[in-house]
C-alpha positions in Angstrom: -30.7 18.2 13.8 -31.3 15.7 16.7 -28.8 15.2 19.5 -28.0 11.8 18.1 -27.1 13.3 14.7 -25.1 16.1 16.3 -22.8 13.6 17.8 -22.8 11.2 14.9 -19.0 11.3 14.6 -18.7 9.9 18.1 -21.1 7.0 17.2 -19.2 6.3 14.0 -15.9 6.2 16.0 -17.5 3.7 18.4 -18.8 1.7 15.4 -15.3 1.5 13.9 -13.9 0.2 17.3 -16.8 -2.2 17.5 -16.1 -3.5 14.0 -12.4 -4.0 14.6 -13.2 -5.8 17.9 -15.9 -8.0 16.2 -13.3 -9.1 13.6 -11.0 -10.3 16.4 -13.6 -11.8 18.7 -15.8 -13.6 16.2 -13.8 -14.2 13.0 -16.0 -17.1 12.1 -19.2 -15.0 12.1 -17.4 -12.2 10.2 -16.2 -14.7 7.6 -19.7 -16.1 7.2 -21.2 -12.6 6.7 -18.4 -11.6 4.3 -19.2 -14.7 2.2 -22.8 -13.7 1.5 -22.0 -11.9 -1.7 -22.2 -12.1 -5.5 -20.1 -10.2 -7.9 -18.1 -8.8 -5.0 -21.3 -7.1 -3.7 -22.1 -8.1 -0.1 -25.8 -8.6 0.4 -25.7 -7.8 4.2 -24.1 -4.5 3.4 -26.7 -4.0 0.6 -29.6 -4.4 3.1 -28.0 -1.9 5.4 -27.5 0.6 2.6 -31.2 0.1 1.7 -32.0 1.2 5.3 -29.8 4.3 4.8 -31.1 5.2 1.3 -34.8 4.4 1.5 -35.9 7.5 3.5 -34.2 9.7 0.9 -35.9 7.8 -1.9 -39.4 8.3 -0.4 -38.8 12.0 -0.6 -38.1 11.9 -4.4 -40.9 13.6 -6.4 -40.7 12.5 -10.0 -42.7 15.5 -11.1 -39.8 17.7 -9.9 -37.2 15.3 -11.2 -38.4 15.8 -14.7 -37.5 19.5 -14.4 -34.1 19.1 -13.0 -32.5 20.0 -16.3 -33.8 23.5 -15.9 -31.1 24.0 -13.2 -28.0 22.6 -14.9 -25.3 24.3 -12.8 -25.1 21.6 -10.1 -25.0 18.8 -12.8 -22.2 20.7 -14.7 -20.1 21.1 -11.5 -20.6 17.4 -10.5 -19.6 16.1 -13.9 -16.6 18.4 -14.3 -15.2 17.6 -10.9 -15.8 13.8 -11.1 -14.6 13.1 -14.6 -12.2 16.0 -15.6 -10.5 16.7 -12.3 -10.8 14.0 -9.6 -9.2 11.0 -11.3 -6.2 13.0 -12.5 -5.5 14.8 -9.2 -5.7 11.5 -7.4 -3.1 10.0 -9.8 -0.9 13.0 -9.4 -1.0 12.8 -5.6 -0.2 9.1 -5.8 2.9 9.7 -7.9 4.0 12.6 -5.6 3.7 10.7 -2.4 4.6 7.1 -3.3 7.1 7.7 -6.1 8.8 10.5 -4.2 7.9 11.5 -0.6 7.1 8.1 0.8 9.6 6.1 -1.3 12.0 5.6 1.7 9.2 4.2 3.9 7.7 1.5 1.5 9.2 -1.6 0.0 11.1 -1.0 -3.3 9.0 -1.7 -6.4 5.6 -1.4 -4.7 4.8 2.3 -5.4 2.9 1.3 -8.5 0.3 -0.7 -6.6 -0.2 2.2 -4.1 -0.8 4.5 -7.0 -3.1 2.0 -8.7 -5.2 1.7 -5.6 -5.6 5.5 -5.3 -6.5 5.7 -9.0 -9.2 3.1 -8.7 -10.7 5.1 -5.8 -10.4 8.5 -7.5 -12.1 7.3 -10.7 -15.3 6.0 -9.0 -17.7 8.7 -7.7 -20.1 7.8 -5.0 -23.3 5.9 -5.8 -25.0 5.0 -2.5 -23.6 6.7 0.6 -24.0 10.2 -1.0 -27.8 9.9 -0.3 -27.0 9.7 3.4 -24.7 12.8 3.2 -27.3 14.6 1.2 -30.0 13.8 3.7 -27.8 15.1 6.6 -27.2 18.4 4.8 -30.9 18.7 3.8 -30.1 18.3 0.1 -32.7 18.2 -2.6 -33.5 14.5 -3.0 -34.7 14.9 -6.6 -31.5 16.7 -7.6 -29.3 14.3 -5.7 -30.9 11.3 -7.5 -30.3 13.1 -10.9 -26.7 13.7 -10.1 -26.0 10.1 -9.0 -27.9 8.6 -11.9 -26.0 10.7 -14.5 -22.7 9.8 -12.9 -23.7 6.1 -12.9 -24.5 6.2 -16.6 -21.1 7.8 -17.4 -19.3 5.4 -15.1 -20.5 2.4 -17.1 -18.6 3.8 -20.1 -15.9 6.0 -18.7 -14.5 4.1 -15.7 -12.5 1.5 -17.5 -10.9 3.9 -20.1 -9.9 6.4 -17.5 -8.4 3.8 -15.2 -6.7 2.2 -18.1 -5.2 5.5 -19.2 -4.0 6.4 -15.8 -2.6 3.0 -15.1 -0.9 2.9 -18.5 -2.5 -0.4 -19.5 -5.0 -1.4 -22.2 -6.3 -4.8 -20.9 -7.9 -3.7 -17.7 -10.9 -5.8 -16.8 -13.7 -4.1 -14.9 -16.1 -6.5 -13.1 -19.2 -5.2 -14.9 -21.5 -7.6 -12.9 -20.3 -5.7 -9.8 -21.0 -2.3 -11.3 -24.5 -3.2 -12.7 -25.4 -5.2 -9.5 -24.3 -2.4 -7.2 -26.3 0.2 -9.1 -29.3 -2.1 -9.1 -29.1 -2.9 -5.4 -28.1 0.6 -4.1 -30.2 2.8 -6.4 -32.9 1.0 -8.4 -34.4 -1.2 -5.6 -34.6 1.4 -2.9 -35.8 4.0 -5.4 -38.6 1.6 -6.5 -39.6 1.0 -2.9 -39.6 4.8 -2.3 -41.9 5.3 -5.4 -44.3 2.7 -4.2 -44.4 4.1 -0.7 -44.8 7.7 -1.9 -47.6 6.8 -4.3 -49.5 4.9 -1.6 -49.2 7.8 0.9 -50.1 10.6 -1.5 -52.9 9.2 -3.6 -55.5 9.9 -0.9 -54.2 13.3 0.1 -56.7 16.2 -0.4 -54.1 18.5 -2.0 -50.3 18.6 -2.8 -49.5 20.4 0.5 -51.2 17.6 2.5 -49.4 15.0 0.4 -46.0 16.6 1.2 -46.9 16.9 4.9 -47.7 13.1 5.0 -44.4 12.2 3.2 -42.5 14.5 5.6 -44.0 13.0 8.7 -43.3 9.5 7.4 -39.7 10.2 6.5 -39.1 11.8 9.9 -40.3 8.6 11.6 -38.0 6.3 9.6 -35.0 8.6 9.5 -33.4 6.9 12.6 -33.2 3.7 10.6 -31.0 5.5 8.1 -28.5 6.4 10.8 -28.6 2.9 12.3 -28.0 1.5 8.9 -24.9 3.8 8.5 -23.5 2.7 11.9 -24.1 -1.0 11.2 -22.5 -0.7 7.8 -19.4 0.8 9.4 -19.2 -2.0 11.9 -19.4 -4.6 9.2 -16.9 -3.0 6.8 -14.3 -2.7 9.6 -15.0 -6.2 10.8 -14.4 -7.5 7.3 -11.1 -5.6 6.9 -10.0 -5.3 10.5 -7.1 -7.8 10.3 -5.5 -6.0 7.5 -5.9 -2.6 9.1 -4.5 -3.7 12.5 -1.5 -5.5 11.0 -0.2 -2.5 9.1 -0.8 0.7 11.0 2.2 2.7 9.5 1.2 1.9 6.0 -2.4 2.8 6.7 -1.2 6.2 7.9 0.8 6.8 4.7 -2.1 5.9 2.5 -4.5 8.1 4.4 -2.5 11.3 3.8 -3.0 11.6 0.1 -6.6 10.4 0.5 -7.3 13.2 3.0 -5.7 15.8 0.8 -7.7 14.6 -2.2 -11.0 14.5 -0.2 -10.8 18.0 1.3 -9.3 19.4 -1.9 -12.0 18.1 -4.2 -14.8 19.2 -1.8 -13.2 22.7 -1.7 -13.2 22.9 -5.5 -16.8 21.8 -6.0 -18.2 23.8 -3.0 -16.3 26.9 -4.1 -17.5 26.6 -7.7 -21.1 26.1 -6.5 -20.8 29.2 -4.2 -19.3 31.3 -7.0 -22.0 30.2 -9.4 -24.7 30.9 -6.8 -26.0 27.4 -6.7 -28.5 26.9 -3.8 -27.2 25.0 -0.8 -29.6 22.0 -1.1 -27.9 21.4 -4.5 -24.4 22.6 -3.8 -23.8 20.4 -0.7 -24.7 17.0 -2.4 -22.9 18.2 -5.5 -19.6 18.6 -3.6 -20.3 15.4 -1.6 -20.6 13.1 -4.7 -17.1 14.1 -5.9 -15.6 13.8 -2.4 -17.1 10.4 -1.6 -16.0 7.2 -3.5 -17.7 4.1 -4.9 -15.5 2.0 -2.7 -17.3 -1.3 -3.5 -16.3 -1.0 -7.2 -12.8 0.1 -6.4 -12.2 -2.8 -4.0 -13.6 -5.3 -6.5 -11.4 -4.0 -9.4 -8.3 -3.9 -7.2 -8.9 -7.6 -6.2 -9.5 -8.6 -9.8 -6.4 -6.9 -11.1 -3.9 -7.4 -8.3 -5.3 -10.0 -5.9 -7.1 -10.1 -2.6 -3.9 -9.6 -0.5 -2.4 -6.9 -2.8 -1.3 -3.5 -1.8 -3.7 -2.0 -4.3 -6.6 -3.8 -2.5 -5.4 -2.5 0.8 -5.4 1.1 -0.5 -9.0 0.8 -1.5 -9.9 -0.6 1.9 -8.2 2.4 3.6 -10.4 4.5 1.4 -13.4 3.3 3.5 -11.5 3.9 6.7 -10.8 7.6 5.7 -14.1 8.3 4.0 -16.7 8.1 6.8 -14.9 10.5 9.3 -14.0 12.9 6.4 -17.6 13.0 5.1 -19.0 13.6 8.6 -16.7 16.5 9.0 -17.8 17.9 5.7 -21.4 17.5 6.6 -20.7 19.5 9.7 -19.0 22.2 7.6 -21.7 22.3 5.0 -24.4 22.7 7.5 -22.6 25.6 9.2 -21.9 27.5 5.9 -25.4 27.4 4.5 -25.6 31.1 4.8 -22.9 31.4 2.1 -25.4 30.4 -0.5 -28.5 32.1 -1.9 -31.9 31.1 -0.5 -33.4 28.2 -2.3 -36.5 30.1 -3.5 -34.5 33.1 -4.7 -32.0 30.9 -6.4 -34.7 29.0 -8.3 -36.2 32.2 -9.6 -32.9 33.4 -11.0 -32.6 30.3 -13.2 
């Protein structure tokens, strides 16, 4: 890991400060950039996410991807955590904190929106940013893609019913154009670019080893763009929401507490399950990261559609972004330092 990556948490903290400052200094520019969107998907953020995800996609080998079902443990853990555990623990934490523990500190009658915002986050597993966390933990790019793709397919059918069940309503409207467009922008387009790049680089290689060496050298050169994309994304997200965050610091702290408990708790469950089941680290780390991270673009869009732009529910989903990046960086640090807990990748693959 380079010195720049080693101190990534510092750069992210500076990016957060820069984003908040930009929102105050140049609100006109921020408003213009925020308006470049369709279906609640911001195209500037999409371009930056391409920069983050593209190096990971170049590393995807579809020949290996076709055999990912031969190692089902990581997929089983991911699906169980994301769809059978995470939405329900998030709802339970929301009720515990905002119906009971934090009730004296919030306006009467508003607990339902706090809980709704938490549910919207908890029911949406990560689609794009997990590729960055996987890359930082040296995750298997083929397996990470398979995990994300399977979750995306399930999310199309399961997100609305689960959210409706937990919110206690039957007429929830999920902005499907946001969901489909987000998957297309954050997964399909960078994956297609990665396939084209990999094909171009490997077709003239003398042997498979030479092909992988060429791909490895290329991804090493473009990897810094991934980190720059992450930092620029953080700057923009906090510039977009800076006014809301700065105007309600106490409420932000209250919302962050159950989000922190949920994030670290879900990671612990998935990571422990992978360790107990002897899943190799390059599958276990991304497996736990997917459940911990959230598809915040979708959560924000649904919150705005259901409760309004200035609603408490929308604020909760924005705080999810505030909490997520520092939390995920701390978990990347932890995962990289506990790699020895897991079986060697070669040994693990032979046991399957």
